[in-house]
C-alpha positions in Angstrom: 22.8 3.8 -3.7 19.6 2.2 -5.1 17.8 -0.4 -3.5 19.3 -3.3 -5.1 22.8 -2.0 -4.2 22.1 -1.4 -0.7 20.6 -4.7 0.0 23.6 -6.5 -1.9 26.0 -4.3 0.0 24.1 -4.9 3.3 22.7 -8.0 3.2 24.2 -9.3 6.8 23.0 -5.9 8.1 19.8 -5.0 10.2 16.9 -3.5 8.6 17.3 0.3 8.7 15.4 2.6 11.0 14.6 6.5 11.2 17.7 6.9 13.8 19.8 5.5 11.2 17.9 7.9 8.8 18.8 10.9 11.0 22.5 10.0 10.9 22.6 10.2 7.1 24.5 13.7 5.6 22.1 16.5 4.5 22.3 16.7 1.0 19.1 17.6 -1.0 18.3 14.3 -1.6 15.4 12.4 -0.7 15.9 9.3 1.8 13.2 7.0 2.5 12.8 3.7 4.0 10.7 0.7 2.9 10.9 -2.3 4.7 14.1 -1.4 6.4 15.6 -0.7 2.6 16.8 2.7 1.8 15.7 4.3 -1.0 17.6 7.7 -2.4 16.4 9.9 -5.0 17.6 13.4 -6.6 15.8 16.7 -6.0 12.8 16.8 -8.2 12.3 18.6 -11.5 10.6 22.3 -11.8 7.4 20.9 -13.2 7.2 18.4 -10.0 7.5 21.3 -7.7 5.0 23.3 -9.8 2.6 20.3 -9.5 3.2 19.9 -5.7 2.5 23.6 -5.0 -0.8 23.7 -6.6 -2.1 20.6 -4.9 -0.5 21.7 -1.7 -2.3 25.0 -1.9 -5.8 23.2 -2.6 -5.4 20.8 0.1 -4.2 23.6 2.5 -7.2 25.8 1.7 -9.3 23.0 2.7 -7.5 22.3 6.0 -7.8 25.8 6.9 -11.7 25.7 6.5 -12.2 22.1 8.3 -9.5 22.0 10.8 -7.0 20.0 9.5 -3.1 20.0 8.3 -1.9 19.8 4.9 1.8 19.8 4.3 3.3 20.2 0.7 7.0 20.0 1.7 9.3 17.2 2.7 8.1 15.9 5.9 9.2 12.5 7.3 6.3 10.3 7.9 6.8 7.2 10.0 4.4 4.4 9.0 6.6 1.6 11.0 9.7 1.2 12.7 11.2 0.3 9.2 9.0 2.3 7.0 9.8 6.3 6.9 8.8 7.9 3.6 8.3 11.7 2.6 5.4 12.4 0.4 4.8 15.2 -1.7 1.6 16.4 -0.4 -0.1 15.2 3.0 -3.5 15.9 4.2 -4.3 15.1 7.7 -8.2 15.6 8.8 -9.0 16.9 12.2 -9.8 13.5 13.5 -6.2 12.2 13.0 -4.0 15.4 14.0 -2.6 13.0 17.1 -0.4 11.8 14.6 1.8 15.2 14.4 4.9 14.9 16.4 7.4 17.9 16.6 9.8 16.5 13.9 7.7 14.2 12.1 4.3 12.5 11.5 3.5 8.9 13.2 0.8 7.1 11.9 -1.4 7.2 8.4 -2.4 10.6 7.1 -5.9 11.1 5.7 -4.5 11.6 2.2 -1.1 11.2 0.6 -0.1 12.6 -2.9 3.0 11.3 -4.7 3.9 13.0 -8.2 5.6 10.6 -10.2 9.2 11.5 -11.4 11.2 9.6 -14.3 13.4 7.8 -11.2 10.2 6.9 -9.1 7.7 5.9 -11.4 7.5 2.2 -10.4 8.5 2.8 -6.8 5.4 5.2 -6.3 3.1 2.7 -8.2 4.4 -0.4 -6.5 6.6 -0.2 -3.1 4.3 2.9 -2.1 1.3 1.9 -2.9 1.5 -1.2 -1.0 3.2 0.3 2.1 0.2 2.9 1.9 -2.4 0.3 1.8 -0.8 -1.6 4.4 -0.4 1.3 6.6 -4.2 2.1 6.7 -3.8 5.3 4.5 -7.6 5.9 3.9 -6.8 7.6 0.0 -3.7 7.8 -1.9 -3.2 10.2 -5.1 -0.8 9.1 -7.9 -0.1 12.0 -9.9 1.3 11.6 -13.6 2.7 14.4 -15.3 3.4 13.0 -18.4 -0.1 11.6 -18.7 -1.5 14.6 -16.8 -3.8 12.5 -14.8 -4.6 11.3 -11.1 -5.1 8.0 -10.0 -7.3 8.3 -6.8 -7.1 5.0 -4.6 -9.5 4.5 -1.8 -10.4 1.7 0.8 -7.1 0.0 1.8 -7.4 -3.5 2.0 -4.2 -5.7 2.7 -1.5 -4.6 0.4 -3.6 -2.6 -2.2 -6.7 -0.5 -2.6 -9.8 -2.1 -3.2 -11.0 1.0 -5.4 -9.5 3.3 -8.0 -10.6 5.8 -10.7 -8.1 7.8 -13.2 -9.1 11.5 -13.7 -7.7 13.3 -16.7 -6.3 16.7 -17.1 -9.5 18.7 -17.3 -11.2 17.0 -14.3 -12.0 17.6 -10.7 -10.6 15.2 -8.5 -12.9 14.9 -5.4 -11.4 13.3 -2.0 -13.2 10.6 -0.5 -11.6 10.6 2.9 -11.8 14.3 2.9 -15.1 15.5 2.3 -15.5 18.7 0.4 -11.9 18.4 -1.1 -11.6 18.7 -4.3 -8.7 19.7 -7.2 -9.1 21.1 -10.4 -6.7 19.2 -12.6 -6.6 22.3 -15.1 -5.1 24.6 -12.5 -2.8 22.0 -11.5 -1.2 21.3 -14.9 -1.4 24.7 -16.4 1.8 26.0 -15.3 3.7 22.9 -16.9 6.6 23.7 -19.2 
């Protein structure tokens, strides 16, 4: 169900939590909760997976050298009682490793990366952007495969980020929150078909 339908059918019900999410069937669909509302999206495309793999590799290499942790797979990230997301790539610096639990993350990672799909463009650019800023995620990357670009947002302030910069397909994107981490976009977009 899309978010609008979920609200319409369940307007008298309580807000969803992680426990509600755990009771839903396993069907390879991405399920996230923002402000207690369920969002469901299909599995990503092959190009989406290629980009996530390349960025995840760069983040993983950096994490191994600096004592952090990186994930480029679906991992529940609980940012609040009614906010559970599954970012495409997650980087946790050594000073934030305490947010790891056995089954999920609880709290704000250092850097979160979302790769846009046709079904989630507005969702990642608006709803998740607000959630990540409100939750204190220091850095948020929005990767646009069609435009071959990355928007890097930093300095969370209220419902948005105070600073942002867009990088094109031949640029190297340096992280602000994870010093020394950078991703060459030529390698990220080289495998696209």
